[in-house]
PLY file of the C-alpha trace (Angstrom):
ply
format ascii 1.0
element vertex 422
property float x
property float y
property float z
element edge 421
property int vertex1
property int vertex2
end_header
-21.89 -6.73 5.23
-21.80 -4.17 2.38
-21.78 -5.17 -1.29
-21.28 -3.29 -4.57
-23.81 -3.70 -7.37
-22.22 -2.66 -10.66
-23.84 -2.44 -14.06
-21.10 -2.42 -16.65
-20.72 -0.67 -19.97
-20.42 3.02 -19.05
-17.47 5.06 -20.27
-15.67 6.91 -17.49
-14.98 10.57 -18.19
-14.03 13.45 -15.93
-11.75 14.31 -13.03
-10.80 12.19 -10.02
-9.01 13.59 -6.99
-6.36 11.11 -5.86
-6.19 10.83 -2.08
-3.24 10.54 0.25
-1.20 7.36 0.31
-2.35 4.80 2.87
0.99 3.01 2.68
2.84 6.26 3.43
0.43 7.53 6.08
0.54 4.39 8.26
4.32 4.34 8.98
4.36 8.13 9.32
1.61 7.86 11.93
3.65 5.15 13.69
6.68 7.46 13.63
4.77 9.85 15.93
5.88 7.50 18.74
9.39 8.95 18.30
8.43 12.60 18.63
8.26 15.31 21.24
5.37 17.76 20.81
2.46 17.93 18.40
2.37 16.71 14.81
-0.16 17.70 12.13
-0.51 15.39 9.13
-2.31 16.56 5.99
-3.66 14.41 3.14
-4.35 11.38 5.36
-7.12 9.22 3.83
-10.09 8.30 6.02
-9.76 4.53 5.72
-10.31 1.54 7.97
-6.57 0.83 8.16
-5.90 4.42 9.25
-8.57 4.14 11.94
-7.02 0.89 13.18
-3.58 2.51 13.35
-5.06 5.44 15.27
-6.64 2.98 17.70
-3.36 1.11 18.17
-1.42 4.33 18.71
-4.04 5.42 21.22
-3.35 2.30 23.26
0.36 3.10 23.06
-0.19 6.55 24.54
-0.60 8.73 21.44
-3.53 11.12 21.28
-4.76 10.92 17.67
-7.56 13.21 16.52
-8.97 13.84 13.05
-9.45 17.61 13.10
-10.60 17.86 9.46
-11.61 15.18 6.92
-8.02 14.51 5.84
-5.99 16.10 8.64
-4.76 14.33 11.79
-3.27 15.77 14.96
-0.99 13.45 16.98
0.78 13.92 20.31
2.46 11.39 22.62
0.97 11.68 26.11
2.04 8.43 27.80
5.10 6.27 27.07
4.42 3.50 29.58
2.87 0.92 27.24
5.11 -0.87 24.70
2.80 -3.77 23.80
1.02 -3.92 20.44
-1.45 -6.67 21.19
-2.83 -9.41 18.96
-6.35 -7.97 18.96
-5.31 -5.08 16.71
-2.21 -6.45 14.98
-4.25 -9.41 13.69
-6.64 -6.98 11.95
-3.97 -5.06 10.07
-0.53 -6.34 9.20
0.87 -2.79 8.92
0.57 -2.60 12.72
4.01 -4.23 12.82
5.53 -0.88 11.83
5.21 0.32 15.45
8.08 -2.09 16.28
10.84 0.24 15.09
9.69 3.45 16.78
8.82 1.68 20.05
12.30 0.19 20.19
13.93 3.43 19.07
12.23 5.70 21.63
11.20 3.45 24.53
13.91 0.79 24.10
11.26 -1.92 24.40
8.88 -3.23 21.74
6.48 -6.11 22.25
4.52 -6.71 19.07
2.22 -9.62 18.31
3.38 -11.79 15.43
1.12 -10.75 12.53
0.71 -14.21 10.98
-0.20 -14.88 7.34
-2.74 -13.20 5.10
-4.71 -13.80 1.93
-1.85 -12.86 -0.39
0.59 -15.31 1.16
3.19 -15.76 3.89
4.91 -12.51 4.88
7.50 -13.22 7.60
9.11 -10.51 9.74
12.54 -12.09 10.16
14.21 -9.13 8.42
12.63 -6.73 10.91
14.02 -8.74 13.83
17.42 -9.16 12.17
17.73 -5.40 11.65
16.74 -4.59 15.24
19.25 -7.13 16.57
21.95 -5.53 14.41
21.27 -2.26 16.25
21.81 -3.98 19.60
18.37 -5.27 20.61
17.85 -8.57 22.40
15.10 -10.74 20.91
12.70 -13.22 22.44
9.37 -14.78 21.47
6.84 -14.58 24.31
3.33 -16.02 23.96
3.23 -15.30 20.24
4.73 -11.80 20.66
8.06 -10.53 19.38
9.85 -8.96 22.35
12.77 -6.62 21.63
14.74 -4.82 24.34
17.87 -2.70 24.39
19.62 -0.54 26.98
20.97 1.42 24.06
20.97 1.18 20.27
24.19 1.58 18.30
24.37 2.12 14.56
25.96 -0.37 12.19
25.79 -1.86 8.71
22.52 -3.72 8.13
21.64 -5.82 5.07
17.89 -6.18 4.44
17.80 -8.33 1.31
15.18 -11.08 1.41
14.18 -13.97 -0.87
11.89 -11.68 -2.90
14.04 -8.56 -2.75
13.99 -5.66 -0.32
11.26 -5.32 2.31
9.37 -2.04 2.53
8.11 -2.42 6.10
11.43 -3.81 7.36
13.23 -0.82 5.85
10.75 1.51 7.53
11.08 -0.23 10.90
14.88 -0.16 10.90
14.88 3.45 9.71
12.64 4.45 12.63
14.67 2.42 15.14
17.94 3.94 13.92
17.11 7.66 14.00
17.56 7.89 17.80
20.45 5.43 18.01
24.09 6.26 18.67
26.40 6.63 15.69
25.77 5.92 12.02
23.56 3.23 10.52
23.80 2.10 6.91
20.86 0.12 5.52
21.90 -1.91 2.47
19.33 -3.35 0.06
16.85 -0.83 1.40
13.45 -0.57 -0.25
13.26 2.33 -2.70
9.47 2.83 -2.73
8.13 6.41 -2.62
6.40 5.56 0.67
9.79 4.80 2.27
11.19 8.07 0.92
8.15 9.92 2.27
8.72 8.48 5.75
12.37 9.54 5.56
11.39 13.05 4.44
8.95 13.26 7.35
11.63 12.19 9.83
14.08 14.71 8.34
11.47 17.43 8.85
11.31 16.27 12.49
15.06 16.67 12.94
16.48 13.32 11.78
19.68 13.09 9.74
19.01 10.72 6.84
20.49 10.49 3.35
20.15 8.11 0.41
16.41 7.47 0.83
14.89 6.42 -2.46
18.05 4.38 -3.22
19.17 0.89 -2.07
21.54 2.44 0.50
20.16 4.63 3.28
22.46 6.29 5.80
21.17 7.43 9.21
23.15 9.51 11.67
21.54 9.19 15.07
20.22 12.26 16.90
19.21 12.77 20.52
15.59 13.78 19.94
12.94 14.52 17.31
10.20 17.14 17.35
6.66 17.35 15.98
6.04 18.94 12.62
3.34 19.79 10.06
3.60 17.52 7.02
1.72 16.58 3.81
1.55 12.86 2.90
2.24 11.96 -0.75
-0.64 10.96 -3.06
-1.55 7.29 -3.37
0.13 5.82 -6.45
-1.89 2.59 -6.19
-5.21 4.44 -6.19
-3.94 6.45 -9.16
-2.88 3.28 -10.97
-6.26 1.71 -10.33
-8.05 4.65 -11.93
-5.58 4.61 -14.84
-6.67 1.05 -15.54
-10.34 2.03 -15.09
-10.04 4.68 -17.81
-8.34 2.22 -20.18
-10.87 -0.55 -19.52
-13.98 1.54 -20.09
-12.81 3.27 -23.27
-12.83 6.45 -21.22
-10.64 9.41 -20.32
-9.78 10.56 -16.81
-7.78 13.41 -15.32
-6.23 12.15 -12.08
-5.70 15.25 -9.97
-2.72 15.16 -7.64
-1.31 11.93 -9.08
2.47 11.86 -9.56
3.62 10.26 -12.79
7.19 10.01 -11.44
5.88 7.45 -8.92
4.24 5.44 -11.72
6.93 5.10 -14.37
6.67 1.31 -14.72
2.86 1.45 -14.76
2.87 4.23 -17.34
5.30 2.27 -19.51
3.16 -0.88 -19.31
-0.03 0.99 -20.19
1.62 2.73 -23.13
2.83 -0.62 -24.47
-0.73 -1.92 -24.15
-1.81 1.07 -26.25
-3.21 3.40 -23.58
-2.47 7.13 -23.89
-0.87 8.55 -20.71
0.55 12.04 -20.25
1.65 14.31 -17.46
-0.49 17.42 -16.85
0.04 20.52 -14.74
-2.13 19.06 -11.95
-1.69 15.29 -12.33
-2.05 12.64 -15.03
-4.37 12.33 -18.04
-5.27 8.81 -19.20
-7.20 8.04 -22.39
-8.19 4.61 -23.69
-6.92 3.00 -26.85
-9.20 1.33 -29.40
-7.20 -1.90 -29.21
-5.65 -3.46 -26.10
-2.30 -5.04 -26.97
-1.16 -8.19 -25.12
1.78 -7.85 -22.77
4.35 -9.83 -20.81
4.87 -8.29 -17.38
6.57 -9.17 -14.08
5.98 -7.53 -10.72
9.14 -6.29 -9.03
10.22 -4.06 -6.14
10.08 -0.34 -6.94
10.76 1.09 -9.47
9.45 -2.08 -11.14
5.79 -2.84 -11.75
4.06 -2.90 -8.34
2.53 -6.08 -6.96
-0.34 -3.94 -5.64
-1.46 -3.29 -9.24
-1.02 -6.86 -10.47
-4.70 -7.80 -10.05
-5.93 -4.60 -11.71
-3.71 -4.88 -14.80
-4.81 -8.51 -15.11
-8.38 -7.35 -15.78
-7.17 -5.14 -18.63
-5.06 -7.94 -20.12
-8.07 -10.27 -19.91
-9.56 -8.16 -22.72
-6.40 -7.85 -24.80
-6.26 -8.92 -28.43
-3.98 -11.90 -27.84
-2.26 -13.82 -25.05
-0.47 -12.16 -22.14
1.85 -13.51 -19.44
1.96 -12.07 -15.94
4.50 -13.25 -13.33
4.27 -12.38 -9.63
7.76 -12.06 -8.10
6.81 -10.45 -4.78
3.96 -12.62 -3.44
3.82 -15.78 -5.61
0.50 -16.87 -4.08
-1.29 -13.58 -4.81
-3.78 -14.99 -7.30
-7.05 -15.56 -5.42
-8.79 -13.15 -7.80
-8.09 -15.41 -10.81
-10.94 -17.78 -10.02
-13.39 -14.91 -9.58
-12.36 -13.24 -12.85
-12.78 -16.58 -14.64
-16.33 -16.71 -13.26
-16.89 -13.47 -15.19
-15.69 -15.04 -18.43
-11.96 -14.37 -18.33
-9.62 -17.08 -19.63
-6.76 -17.12 -17.11
-4.61 -20.14 -16.29
-2.25 -20.20 -13.31
1.07 -22.03 -13.51
3.10 -21.50 -10.34
3.88 -17.79 -9.89
2.75 -17.07 -13.47
-0.62 -16.70 -15.15
-1.31 -17.05 -18.87
-4.12 -14.76 -19.93
-5.99 -15.49 -23.15
-7.78 -12.30 -24.19
-11.56 -12.48 -24.58
-14.03 -10.12 -26.26
-16.00 -9.34 -23.12
-16.64 -10.16 -19.47
-20.08 -10.94 -18.08
-21.56 -9.86 -14.77
-21.62 -12.37 -11.91
-21.66 -12.51 -8.11
-18.01 -12.47 -6.99
-16.20 -12.56 -3.65
-13.35 -10.23 -2.72
-10.43 -11.94 -0.95
-8.11 -9.00 -0.25
-7.74 -5.27 -0.86
-6.29 -5.23 -4.38
-8.28 -8.25 -5.54
-11.47 -6.42 -4.60
-10.37 -3.43 -6.69
-9.82 -5.78 -9.65
-13.32 -7.21 -9.29
-14.81 -3.72 -9.25
-12.87 -2.94 -12.44
-14.18 -6.13 -14.01
-17.70 -5.11 -13.10
-17.28 -1.73 -14.81
-16.72 -3.42 -18.17
-18.80 -6.60 -17.79
-22.10 -7.07 -19.58
-24.93 -7.08 -17.06
-24.68 -6.71 -13.30
-21.81 -7.73 -11.04
-22.27 -8.07 -7.30
-18.99 -7.69 -5.41
-19.24 -9.10 -1.91
-16.99 -8.39 1.11
-16.24 -4.83 0.03
-14.85 -4.13 3.49
-11.58 -5.23 1.89
-11.66 -2.33 -0.57
-12.59 0.12 2.20
-9.17 -0.61 3.72
-7.38 1.13 0.88
-9.77 3.24 -1.24
-11.64 6.17 0.29
-15.22 6.33 -1.02
-14.27 4.60 -4.27
-17.89 4.15 -5.32
-18.54 7.91 -5.01
-15.46 8.74 -7.09
-16.54 6.25 -9.75
-20.13 7.52 -9.77
-18.86 11.08 -10.30
-17.16 10.05 -13.58
-20.04 7.98 -14.95
-19.93 4.52 -13.39
-23.15 2.71 -12.45
-22.10 1.43 -9.02
-24.13 1.30 -5.83
-23.28 0.28 -2.28
-25.91 -1.70 -0.40
-26.25 -3.98 2.58
-25.68 -7.64 1.78
-27.57 -10.60 3.14
0 1
1 2
2 3
3 4
4 5
5 6
6 7
7 8
8 9
9 10
10 11
11 12
12 13
13 14
14 15
15 16
16 17
17 18
18 19
19 20
20 21
21 22
22 23
23 24
24 25
25 26
26 27
27 28
28 29
29 30
30 31
31 32
32 33
33 34
34 35
35 36
36 37
37 38
38 39
39 40
40 41
41 42
42 43
43 44
44 45
45 46
46 47
47 48
48 49
49 50
50 51
51 52
52 53
53 54
54 55
55 56
56 57
57 58
58 59
59 60
60 61
61 62
62 63
63 64
64 65
65 66
66 67
67 68
68 69
69 70
70 71
71 72
72 73
73 74
74 75
75 76
76 77
77 78
78 79
79 80
80 81
81 82
82 83
83 84
84 85
85 86
86 87
87 88
88 89
89 90
90 91
91 92
92 93
93 94
94 95
95 96
96 97
97 98
98 99
99 100
100 101
101 102
102 103
103 104
104 105
105 106
106 107
107 108
108 109
109 110
110 111
111 112
112 113
113 114
114 115
115 116
116 117
117 118
118 119
119 120
120 121
121 122
122 123
123 124
124 125
125 126
126 127
127 128
128 129
129 130
130 131
131 132
132 133
133 134
134 135
135 136
136 137
137 138
138 139
139 140
140 141
141 142
142 143
143 144
144 145
145 146
146 147
147 148
148 149
149 150
150 151
151 152
152 153
153 154
154 155
155 156
156 157
157 158
158 159
159 160
160 161
161 162
162 163
163 164
164 165
165 166
166 167
167 168
168 169
169 170
170 171
171 172
172 173
173 174
174 175
175 176
176 177
177 178
178 179
179 180
180 181
181 182
182 183
183 184
184 185
185 186
186 187
187 188
188 189
189 190
190 191
191 192
192 193
193 194
194 195
195 196
196 197
197 198
198 199
199 200
200 201
201 202
202 203
203 204
204 205
205 206
206 207
207 208
208 209
209 210
210 211
211 212
212 213
213 214
214 215
215 216
216 217
217 218
218 219
219 220
220 221
221 222
222 223
223 224
224 225
225 226
226 227
227 228
228 229
229 230
230 231
231 232
232 233
233 234
234 235
235 236
236 237
237 238
238 239
239 240
240 241
241 242
242 243
243 244
244 245
245 246
246 247
247 248
248 249
249 250
250 251
251 252
252 253
253 254
254 255
255 256
256 257
257 258
258 259
259 260
260 261
261 262
262 263
263 264
264 265
265 266
266 267
267 268
268 269
269 270
270 271
271 272
272 273
273 274
274 275
275 276
276 277
277 278
278 279
279 280
280 281
281 282
282 283
283 284
284 285
285 286
286 287
287 288
288 289
289 290
290 291
291 292
292 293
293 294
294 295
295 296
296 297
297 298
298 299
299 300
300 301
301 302
302 303
303 304
304 305
305 306
306 307
307 308
308 309
309 310
310 311
311 312
312 313
313 314
314 315
315 316
316 317
317 318
318 319
319 320
320 321
321 322
322 323
323 324
324 325
325 326
326 327
327 328
328 329
329 330
330 331
331 332
332 333
333 334
334 335
335 336
336 337
337 338
338 339
339 340
340 341
341 342
342 343
343 344
344 345
345 346
346 347
347 348
348 349
349 350
350 351
351 352
352 353
353 354
354 355
355 356
356 357
357 358
358 359
359 360
360 361
361 362
362 363
363 364
364 365
365 366
366 367
367 368
368 369
369 370
370 371
371 372
372 373
373 374
374 375
375 376
376 377
377 378
378 379
379 380
380 381
381 382
382 383
383 384
384 385
385 386
386 387
387 388
388 389
389 390
390 391
391 392
392 393
393 394
394 395
395 396
396 397
397 398
398 399
399 400
400 401
401 402
402 403
403 404
404 405
405 406
406 407
407 408
408 409
409 410
410 411
411 412
412 413
413 414
414 415
415 416
416 417
417 418
418 419
419 420
420 421
């Protein structure tokens, strides 16, 4: 099992190419189930989650081939299988996003219940509710969600949940609705750029969608969709992670391809902390401040501060000159990284869905254990600034969402090495 050995203290300077968005690429790949003909996707990161989705789609009859490092070719060759089995769904929760396109195109979707994960309980009741609203019958069979419909008919669907809108539920209902009869209105739809990117992809394929990027999406059903050539948006979470890395290390980075319009809340938070952030002709420039100001911040659905950058910003606030408060409104249990950061000398106290962060002068290197994708990124960031050496174990978590992160960090001055663990 691979580990990262990081010796902290180096300033990061230079240029980093931001890769394609994993969270946009996965549902777009799933949407290939809806299409006739060949699809070419550009800017698809070579990540473990993408490989798992390709494997799942292969079992569902889609020929998926990586023809260049970041280009995929997809074509449906067999529509007989509608079962996304536990073996793969249990490895990647995003596998559930095949539910919508399977139901939409094949009128049957059998998808293993994904279960919980390290960041907390993430039920799929909204997905099922939305599919039923389109006319699907629902049953639970041996731990699988089974949805069937002779036909799907559009209607008004409300997707508000206890923690706000659901990104994957919005994506699933959007994909189920594009081949339905009539008009579907999705209220309390997720507004994330990844949802808008999926909608733009489907529009390029012949779908009739409006309102994407707002809380109300309207879909007018069409009879068929065709393959297309499409470029996936850049990964705003990877960009945000490197923005924090520049600020932490007293460095300066040019993030090529990053879109500042997808990172308004993050940019605002960093500026209030004292970090210098500006738009450039080819991305975003981030330069550290001499003093890190404390901050009170709450994660929220887009366009609010993203939960997927909560752990990373926590590392920066751990070194602030004062006390900060961070509240997690999306996944209240997403704090497994707190204990590991405290092992590195941070002073963080959890109280329910909130942590109180008392700024310290420095972190110190230690062996730490990654618990999930974004927590592992936070531990790497902590290692970049810690005195001495930090050994981050279970880096397979970070490989799910960051393509060759150690090579990108090395190229801008970090002392980080990948090796085989015990």
